[in-house]
N, C-alpha and C positions, 0 to 999 in steps of 0.2 A: 785200527783206529780209533781216535779221541772228537766224537762230536757235541753238539752244544748244550745238550741232552747230557751227560756227562759233565760236566763245567757244573752248570747249575746244581745236579743232585749233590759233585763236591761241594759245592761253596754253603747246600743245604745240610748236609754230614758234619761241616766246619762250623755252622749255627747251631746246629743241635749239640756239637764235642763243648763246645762255650757254656753251653746254657747248664750243661749236668757238670762243668768241671769251673765254673765261675768264681764258688765257694772257695776251690783251690787256691783258684791263681790269685785272689783277692788274700788269702791269707799268704801266698808267700812273699806278694810285694808287702804287704805290713810289717814283712821283718827287715827290708830292705828298700821302700820303696815309697807310693804315699798309700797303699792300701786299696786303690779304687781300678788296678788292670784287669780283674775280672768283671765286674759292672761295666765297665768303659765299652771294654770289645762285645759283651752281651747287648749292650744298645746300639753298637754297630753294624754287630752281624744281626741284630732283629730288624732292622734300615735296609740291610741287605736281602735278605731273604723277604721284605714287603716289596722292593724295590723289583725284583724279578720276577715278582707275581705280577705284579702290575704292567712292565713295559717288559717283559722276557727278549733280553738280547738273538741275534740271529746266528752270530759266530761265537767260537770259545774266546777268541780273541775281546770281541766286543762284552763279553759276559764277565770278562776279571776285568776291564777298564773300570763298567758299571760297577762291579761291586768295592772297587778301589776308591772311586770317585767317594762311594756311599759313608767307606768308612773315614775316609779323610773329613767328609763335614760333619761326623758325628760321634766321631770318639776324640774323648779330650785328650791331654797330656800328647806324648811323643808316640801312643803308639797308633793312634789313625795317621798320623803323617808314614811314617815304618810303612805301616801295614797297605797302607793305599798306594805307596810308593813300590812296594812289593808285586801288588795285585796288576796295577795301574801297565808298570813297567811288561811283568812278563805278559799280560794281554796285549802291550804293543808290537811287540816283539814276536807276538803269534799273526798278529798281521789279519787279513781277511778272512784266511782258509775258514771252507765250512766243518772241514774234520783235519785234526794234526795229530804226530804219530807221537809216541810218547818219547822219541829222540828227541822230535821237535818241541815238545812240554821244558822236557831237559834243559836241553839248551836256553829258551825262553826263564825258563825259573831260574837260570845261571844270571842271564841279562838281570832279572828282580831284583835277585839278591846282591848283585853288585851296586844299584842302583840305592838301597839301604844302606849298604855300608857306606857309600859313598854318602850319602844323606847323613848318616851318625857318627859319618869318622868312625867305624868302630874295625874290627878283626876280629881272626878268630882269636880267642883267646881273651878278650876283654869282659868275658862274662856279661852279654847282650845274646841278642833272639839268631846273630849269626852266628855262635857257638853248636846253635841247632838246625839250620838253616845249610851252611855252608857241606859239610859231613852229607846231609840229606840229599843235595844236588847231583855232588860226587858220587854218592849210592844209584843215584835215579837210573843210570845207566847199566847196573844189574838187574833191580827191580823195583817197583812201588814198594812190597814188603821191604827189601832192602834201606831203603832211603824211610821207611819209617820208623826204623830200628837205632839209623844211627843218626836219626833226629832226636829219639828219646835217649841214645845214650848221649849225646854229645849235651841236650840238656841238661842230666845228672851227672855228668862232667866240669858241669857251672860251679856246681856246689863247694870245693877247694880255690875258689880263683879267688882273685881279689879283684873288683869290679875296678874298670878303666874308664866307661864311659857311661854316662846316663846316670840316673835320678841316686841310683848305690853308689856311684865313683863316692859321693860326696861324704860317706859313711867310713872310707878307706878299709882299716883291718877288719873292722868291725862286718861287712861287705862278705868275709868269708865263711865257711860253715852255712850258706845258705840255699837254695838251688835258684836260677835267674826266672822271674815269673815271664818274661818275652821268651828265653828258650823253651820254655814251659808249652806254652799257646802254640808259639811255634811248631814244636811236635807234634800239638793237637792238629792244628793245621795238616801236618804232612801226613800223620794217623788218617784223618777222612779223607786223604787223595786214596791213599792203598785202602781201604774200607772199600772204598768206591768203585777202583778197578776191579777188585774182589770180589764183587757182586755178580 
């Protein structure tokens, strides 16, 4: 069973991964975006960490809802609303339970990813975070490690794609040959989840 402590550790691990990889995320974003993805997420996850310290929620769902709210209010660009929606919707789907199963988390995360797809109007193959998140959710039924691998492979698979949504879509053919920063940061989030589960 996954309790509130597990979710706090997951978000702290995600924040640490964003700190570590911020430069790389911004570098990826400089090729096909506004060159601010890493710094934006860094600011957002620092706010998440601070909020979890100052007012720790009592349930897994409330933890994700708080994190989502922080990201929406502190992250610029499209990333804030998209990541915020992902975590808030997942948190709402988990409800008020003190503990959840891995299956319940997979189902809730599926609802979160569907909400992101709806908000951004993106689907798999559009060269967005959906390309990492959808395969991760599908693989989560197998294991956390499988989900991390699927997310990573999904992010790498965005390289040859033509961007159809988001800032990168303005570049048309020039978006081909670059890894999508949103898919890459999404893979970091899932890798942090797998690492937390493996502790």
